N, C-alpha and C positions, 0 to 999 in steps of 0.2 A: 619708727616712732619718734615723734618730736620731742625736743628737749623739755623738761619740766621748767616752769617759772619758779623762781625763788618766792617763797612766802615772805613778804615784807615785814610782817609782824614778827615772825620768827627771826629774820635777820637782824632786826633791832634788839632782840633779847638775848640770842644765843650767838656764840662763835666757837670755831674749832681750834683746838690746841694743836702743836706741832706733831703730837702723836694720835690726832685724829679724834680726840675725846671732845664732847660737847660741853663748853664752859657756860656757866649761867651766873646771874647775880642772885644774892640771897634776899629773902623777904625780911620784912620787919625793920626796915631802916627808913621809913618815909616820914612818920610823924610820931608825936608822943614820945620823943627821945629822952625826955627828962626822967621818965620812970624806968628807964633802961640803964643797967650798970655799964660803966666804961669798958669793962672787959667784954661784955656781951656786944656792944657797939663796935669794938675793935675787931671781934671775930667776924661780924657781919660785913666789914669792908672787903674782906678777902673773896675772891670768887669761888664758886662751888663747882663740882663735877656733876653732871646730869647722871641720874641712875640709869643702869643698863636697860631697865625695862622701857624707858621712855626714849632712849637714844635712836633707835632705828626710825621712829616716827618723825622725830625732829630733823634727823640728818636728811630725810626725804624732802622736808620742807625747805632745807637750805640748798 
């Protein structure tokens, strides 16, 4: 069976950590930032870990 191609959209959005978990960016940090608190914006800066329910499908794309 041939190798699967990497899904380019997924590659731009997700990456793998050293422990093979899928890292993602958090939503709600694009626009209308004036109405969001500094604390909330600071938390949104940090990357999130993908939920185990979606992990298998995303890892196949990568």
